[in-house]
C-alpha positions in Angstrom: -17.0 -29.3 38.1 -19.3 -31.6 36.1 -18.3 -32.7 32.6 -21.6 -31.4 31.2 -21.0 -28.0 32.7 -17.5 -27.9 31.3 -18.6 -28.9 27.8 -21.4 -26.3 28.0 -19.0 -23.4 28.6 -16.4 -24.6 26.3 -19.0 -24.8 23.5 -20.2 -21.3 24.4 -16.6 -20.0 24.0 -16.1 -21.9 20.7 -19.3 -20.4 19.3 -18.8 -16.8 20.6 -19.0 -14.2 17.9 -17.4 -11.4 19.9 -14.8 -11.0 22.6 -17.4 -9.9 25.1 -19.4 -13.1 24.6 -16.2 -15.2 24.7 -15.1 -13.5 28.0 -18.5 -14.1 29.6 -18.3 -17.8 28.7 -14.6 -18.0 29.9 -15.6 -16.4 33.2 -18.4 -18.9 33.7 -16.0 -21.7 32.9 -13.6 -20.4 35.5 -16.3 -20.1 38.2 -17.5 -23.6 37.5 -13.9 -25.0 37.5 -12.9 -23.1 40.7 -10.3 -21.1 38.8 -12.1 -17.8 39.4 -11.5 -18.4 43.1 -7.8 -18.8 42.3 -7.9 -15.3 40.8 -9.3 -13.8 44.0 -6.6 -15.3 46.2 -3.2 -13.6 46.3 -1.3 -16.8 47.0 0.7 -18.6 44.3 4.2 -20.1 44.1 4.5 -18.5 40.6 5.2 -15.0 41.9 6.2 -12.9 45.0 2.6 -12.0 46.1 3.7 -10.8 49.5 6.0 -8.1 48.1 3.4 -7.0 45.6 0.6 -6.8 48.2 2.8 -4.7 50.5 3.7 -2.4 47.7 0.1 -2.1 46.6 -1.1 -1.2 50.1 1.7 1.4 50.5 0.8 3.1 47.1 -2.9 3.2 47.9 -2.3 4.7 51.4 0.0 7.4 50.0 -2.4 8.3 47.2 -5.3 8.4 49.7 -3.5 11.0 51.8 -2.2 12.9 48.7 1.4 12.2 49.5 2.9 13.1 46.2 6.5 13.1 47.4 6.1 9.7 48.9 4.6 8.4 45.7 7.4 9.8 43.7 10.0 8.2 46.0 8.2 4.8 46.0 7.8 4.8 42.2 11.4 5.8 41.8 12.3 2.5 43.5 11.3 0.8 40.4 8.6 0.4 37.9 8.8 -2.7 35.7 6.5 -5.2 34.2 7.9 -8.3 36.0 7.8 -7.0 39.6 8.0 -10.1 41.8 7.7 -12.3 38.8 4.1 -11.1 38.0 5.0 -11.3 34.3 5.3 -15.1 34.4 3.1 -16.4 31.6 2.0 -19.3 33.8 0.0 -16.8 35.8 -2.2 -16.2 32.7 -2.8 -19.9 31.9 -4.5 -21.1 35.0 -7.8 -19.1 34.5 -9.1 -18.5 31.1 -10.6 -15.1 32.0 -7.5 -13.4 33.4 -4.8 -13.5 36.0 -4.6 -12.9 39.7 -6.7 -9.9 40.8 -3.8 -8.8 42.9 -1.7 -8.3 39.8 -4.4 -6.4 38.0 -5.0 -4.2 41.0 -1.3 -3.5 41.4 -0.9 -2.5 37.7 -4.0 -0.3 37.9 -2.7 1.4 41.1 0.6 2.1 39.4 -1.2 3.7 36.4 -3.5 5.8 38.7 -0.5 6.9 40.7 1.3 8.0 37.5 -1.7 10.0 36.3 -2.1 11.6 39.7 1.5 12.7 39.8 1.2 14.1 36.2 -2.0 16.0 37.1 -2.0 19.8 37.8 -3.4 19.2 41.3 0.1 18.0 42.3 1.7 21.4 42.5 4.4 20.8 45.1 6.6 19.0 42.5 8.2 21.2 39.8 7.2 20.5 36.1 10.9 19.9 35.3 11.2 17.3 38.1 8.1 15.6 36.9 9.1 15.3 33.2 12.6 14.1 34.3 10.9 11.3 36.4 8.6 10.2 33.6 11.4 10.1 31.0 13.5 8.1 33.3 10.6 5.8 34.2 9.8 5.2 30.5 13.4 4.5 29.8 13.6 1.9 32.6 10.3 0.3 31.9 10.7 0.0 28.2 7.9 -0.4 25.7 6.0 -3.0 23.7 6.3 -3.9 20.0 4.2 -6.1 17.8 6.1 -8.4 15.4 4.3 -9.9 12.4 6.1 -13.0 11.0 6.5 -14.1 7.4 3.3 -15.7 6.3 2.5 -15.5 2.6 -1.3 -15.4 2.2 -1.6 -16.4 5.8 -1.2 -12.7 6.4 -5.0 -12.5 6.7 -4.5 -14.1 10.1 -2.2 -11.2 11.1 -5.0 -8.9 10.0 -7.4 -10.5 12.4 -4.8 -10.1 15.2 -4.3 -6.4 14.4 -8.0 -5.7 14.1 -8.6 -7.2 17.6 -5.8 -5.2 19.1 -7.0 -2.0 17.5 -10.6 -2.5 18.7 -9.3 -2.8 22.3 -6.8 0.0 22.0 -3.9 -2.4 22.6 -2.0 -2.1 19.3 1.6 -1.0 20.1 3.0 2.0 18.1 6.0 0.0 17.2 5.2 -2.6 14.5 7.6 -4.9 12.6 6.8 -7.2 9.7 8.6 -9.5 7.3 7.2 -11.0 4.1 3.4 -11.1 4.4 3.7 -9.6 7.8 5.3 -6.5 6.3 2.2 -5.9 4.1 -0.1 -6.0 7.1 2.2 -3.8 9.2 2.4 -1.3 6.3 -1.3 -1.3 5.8 -2.1 -0.4 9.4 0.9 2.1 9.7 -0.4 4.1 6.7 -4.1 4.3 7.5 -5.4 7.3 9.4 -9.1 6.2 9.7 -10.7 4.6 12.7 -13.4 2.5 10.9 -11.8 -0.9 11.7 -14.8 -2.8 10.3 -14.4 -1.1 6.9 -10.6 -1.4 7.0 -10.7 -5.2 7.6 -13.8 -6.1 5.6 -13.0 -9.6 4.1 -14.6 -8.6 0.7 -12.5 -5.4 0.5 -9.2 -7.2 1.4 -9.9 -10.2 -0.9 -10.8 -7.9 -3.8 -7.4 -6.2 -3.6 -5.6 -9.4 -4.4 -8.3 -10.9 -6.7 -9.1 -7.7 -8.5 -11.8 -7.6 -11.3 -9.9 -9.7 -13.7 -11.9 -12.8 -14.5 -8.6 -14.7 -15.0 -7.5 -14.0 -11.5 -9.3 -16.4 -9.2 -8.7 -18.4 -6.0 -6.1 -21.2 -6.2 -4.0 -19.3 -8.6 -0.6 -18.1 -7.4 0.0 -14.4 -7.2 2.6 -13.2 -9.7 5.1 -10.4 -8.8 3.2 -8.0 -11.2 -0.1 -8.8 -9.5 1.5 -8.4 -6.0 2.8 -4.9 -7.0 -0.6 -3.9 -8.3 -2.1 -5.0 -5.1 0.4 -3.0 -3.0 -0.4 0.1 -5.2 -4.1 -0.5 -4.5 -3.8 -1.0 -0.7 -0.9 1.2 0.3 -0.5 5.0 -0.3 2.8 6.0 -1.9 4.6 7.2 1.3 8.1 7.1 2.7 8.6 5.7 6.2 9.1 9.2 7.5 5.9 10.4 5.9 3.9 7.5 7.2 5.1 8.1 10.7 4.2 11.8 10.6 0.7 10.9 9.5 -0.1 8.0 11.9 2.5 8.1 14.7 3.2 4.4 14.1 6.8 3.2 13.8 6.7 0.8 10.9 9.7 -1.6 10.5 10.2 -3.8 7.5 12.7 -6.6 7.4 14.6 -7.2 4.1 17.4 -9.6 3.3 20.3 -8.9 0.8 20.6 -10.8 -2.3 24.4 -10.8 -1.9 25.8 -13.3 0.6 28.4 -10.8 2.0 25.8 -8.2 2.9 23.7 -8.1 6.0 20.0 -7.8 6.4 18.3 -4.4 7.0 15.5 -3.2 9.1 13.9 -0.3 7.2 12.0 2.4 9.2 11.7 6.1 9.8 15.0 6.2 11.8 17.3 4.1 9.6 15.8 4.8 6.2 13.3 7.7 6.5 13.2 8.5 2.8 12.7 4.9 1.5 9.3 4.2 -0.1 7.2 1.7 1.8 5.7 0.0 -1.2 9.1 -1.1 -2.6 10.2 -2.1 0.9 7.2 -4.4 1.3 7.7 -5.8 -2.2 11.3 -6.6 -1.3 10.3 -8.2 2.0 7.8 -10.4 0.1 10.3 -11.4 -2.7 10.8 -15.1 -1.9 14.1 -16.2 -3.5 13.5 -18.4 -6.6 9.8 -17.4 -6.8 9.8 -13.6 -7.0 12.6 -11.5 -8.5 14.8 -9.4 -6.1 13.8 -5.8 -5.6 15.7 -2.5 -5.8 14.5 -0.1 -3.1 13.4 3.4 -4.0 13.7 6.6 -2.1 12.6 10.2 -2.3 15.6 12.5 -2.9 16.1 16.1 -1.7 14.2 17.4 -4.7 11.2 15.2 -3.9 12.0 12.9 -6.8 11.9 9.1 -6.8 15.4 7.4 -7.2 17.0 4.1 -6.5 18.2 3.6 -2.9 21.6 1.8 -2.9 21.2 1.1 -6.6 23.9 -1.6 -6.7 22.0 -3.8 -4.2 18.9 -5.9 -4.4 16.8 -7.2 -1.6 14.6 -10.3 -1.0 12.3 -11.9 1.6 13.0 -10.5 5.1 11.8 -13.5 7.0 14.7 -15.5 5.7 17.2 -13.7 7.9 15.3 -11.6 10.4 11.7 -12.8 10.8 11.3 -11.2 14.3 13.9 -8.4 14.7 13.6 -8.1 18.5 17.2 -7.1 19.1 17.1 -4.3 16.6 13.8 -3.0 17.9 15.3 -2.9 21.4 18.3 -0.9 20.2 16.2 1.5 18.1 13.2 2.1 20.4 14.0 0.6 23.8 11.5 -2.1 23.2 11.7 -5.0 25.7 8.3 -6.6 25.5 7.2 -8.4 22.3 3.8 -9.5 21.1 4.3 -11.9 18.2 1.7 -13.0 15.6 3.4 -16.1 14.2 2.3 -17.9 11.1 5.6 -18.9 9.5 4.6 -22.4 8.2 7.9 -24.0 8.6 8.1 -23.3 12.4 4.4 -23.5 13.5 4.4 -27.3 14.2 7.4 -26.8 16.6 6.1 -23.8 18.6 4.4 -23.8 22.0 1.8 -21.2 22.6 3.5 -20.5 25.9 7.3 -20.3 25.9 7.6 -20.6 29.7 5.2 -23.5 30.1 5.1 -25.8 27.0 3.4 -29.2 27.1 5.4 -32.4 27.0 5.1 -32.7 23.2 6.3 -29.2 22.6 9.2 -29.7 25.1 10.3 -32.8 23.1 9.9 -30.8 19.8 11.9 -27.9 21.2 14.7 -30.2 22.4 14.7 -31.9 19.0 14.9 -28.6 17.2 17.8 -27.5 19.4 19.7 -30.7 18.6 19.1 -30.2 14.9 20.2 -26.6 15.1 23.5 -27.5 16.9 24.2 -30.3 14.4 23.6 -28.1 11.4 25.7 -25.3 12.7 28.6 -27.7 13.4 28.2 -29.3 9.9 28.1 -25.9 8.2 31.3 -24.9 10.0 33.1 -28.1 8.9 31.9 -27.7 5.3 32.4 -23.9 5.1 35.4 -23.9 2.8 34.1 -26.5 0.3 30.7 -24.7 0.2 32.4 -21.3 -0.4 33.6 -22.6 -3.8 30.0 -22.5 -5.1 28.1 -19.2 -4.8 24.8 -21.0 -5.1 25.6 -23.5 -2.3 27.1 -20.7 -0.2 23.8 -18.7 -0.5 21.6 -21.7 0.3 23.8 -22.6 3.3 23.5 -19.0 4.6 19.7 -19.0 4.1 19.3 -22.3 5.9 21.4 -21.3 8.9 19.5 -18.0 9.1 16.2 -19.8 9.3 17.5 -22.4 11.8 19.1 -19.9 14.2 16.3 -17.4 14.6 14.0 -17.0 17.6 10.4 -17.3 16.5 8.5 -16.5 19.7 7.9 -13.4 21.9 6.8 -12.6 25.4 3.3 -13.2 24.1 2.9 -15.4 21.1 -0.3 -15.6 19.1 -0.6 -18.8 17.1 -3.2 -20.2 14.7 -5.2 -23.1 16.1 -4.2 -24.9 12.9 -0.5 -25.7 13.1 0.0 -27.6 9.8 -0.5 -25.4 6.7 -0.3 -26.5 3.1 2.8 -24.7 1.8 1.4 -24.9 -1.8 -1.3 -22.5 -0.8 0.9 -19.8 0.7 1.2 -17.8 -2.5 -2.4 -18.3 -3.8 -5.2 -15.9 -4.1 -7.7 -16.5 -1.3 -11.5 -16.5 -1.9 -13.5 -14.1 0.4 -14.8 -17.0 2.5 -11.2 -18.2 3.1 -10.1 -14.6 3.9 -13.0 -14.4 6.4 -11.9 -17.8 7.9 -8.3 -16.6 8.5 -9.4 -13.2 9.8 -11.7 -14.9 12.3 -9.0 -17.3 13.3 -6.7 -14.4 14.0 -9.3 -12.7 16.1 -10.2 -15.8 18.1 -6.5 -16.7 18.7 -6.0 -13.2 20.1 -9.0 -13.2 22.5 -7.3 -15.5 25.1 -4.3 -13.3 25.1 -6.0 -9.9 25.5 -6.1 -9.7 29.3 -2.4 -10.7 29.4 -1.6 -8.0 26.8 -3.7 -5.4 28.6 -2.1 -6.0 32.0 1.5 -6.2 30.7 1.3 -3.1 28.5 -0.9 -0.8 30.6 1.9 0.9 32.5 4.0 1.4 29.4 1.0 2.9 27.6 0.3 5.3 30.5 3.9 6.5 30.5 3.8 7.1 26.8 0.6 9.0 26.9 1.8 11.2 29.8 5.1 12.0 28.1 3.4 12.9 24.8 1.2 15.4 26.7 4.2 16.8 28.6 6.3 17.2 25.5 3.4 19.0 23.7 3.3 21.3 26.7 7.0 21.9 26.4 6.6 22.7 22.7 3.7 25.1 23.5 5.8 26.9 26.1 8.7 27.2 23.6 6.4 28.6 21.0 5.0 31.2 23.4 8.6 32.3 24.3 9.4 32.7 20.7 6.3 34.8 20.1 7.1 37.0 23.1 10.6 37.6 21.8 9.3 38.4 18.4 6.8 40.9 19.7 
């Protein structure tokens, strides 16, 4: 490939104003580089292409001859997102426009086979047997979750990520957020409209935090009172349970305890259904030493607002559980994580690809692991002396929580600007700065979209089929009740 040709397509990608334009330029780049041909060939040492090809041909043949029983048996052998290593992130880094066509074809064939089995035209398999199969398949396959990191005013980057996922119908129903990420998660989990352009208009979002007060302008830090006013303006006053009933999205907000002897909490419709989302987000954004700790509020059995665990106060959730993957796995069976990561203290040390980092990131990761081990050992040695001071004990606990966390997912979306000025993280952003961060979030998501689409397509299909089946079960139950009543 000529250098001029390469620069031409790279420039087109950099100047693209939509994903479609970006993908067209990326495809042209791959064709010129020979990477598009790589996509067309099955072979690669990164995955077991022979097994996947054999399995794909078998599924196609059985569906062509309407062998529903054969399909059911073959799919029962196993449906998972990393069959033959096809989930290896290196398979999505070779070509800019997507991965191996064999992998895409295999995933699409699995989805088509699932919809075929679920359809009424397959009448030689009982409904009870079908629903049992789909429930078991979903349990084994798992599901995806979106985790939004702590971010301060970099939360606008998260909004660009979420907007892009929504536009392509790829936003998981399970969303977690800490600190600034909790605000974005709460925003999307409480909105019922589908006008994404209006929801994420930079002027609208910026005005929520700048308001009409002439004294509130860019480069001023947001006070706790102003943050609460902004939450009132942008979030309806709903509990976690009420929000889930309205939107079907499982919102999770990380909060950390003020007391050193308490553990962090993940607030959601399962663990804390009656807690109000606004106070939960306010607590998750309460950076220790900057914003005061927050007492959570809940709706009691009379519909009245009252304190939730009134003896406890809560602070910034990113301190102890920025990305609560283990808890999401336990609550929802999530096993695939899309992460939008803007936490400024870890950005310089993260690789965009956890499986295939460059030499610099490998060195940075090794250095971080060495520092982590050293700090943990030092903290254990100094545990007793530190325990004599409540302040030192709390600082030590916070530092270890930050050091020992995992800050990446299966798919990690990072800003192209790794070094952020920490002094600007709590400042009001001007509309043009909001637009810049939103656009950065969108553009950072574009190269990941095909990977997200391929790795979440089977799980989404299983979820859709089960929702339809469960509605059918409820309808049948209602009909039986009506018949008995008559």
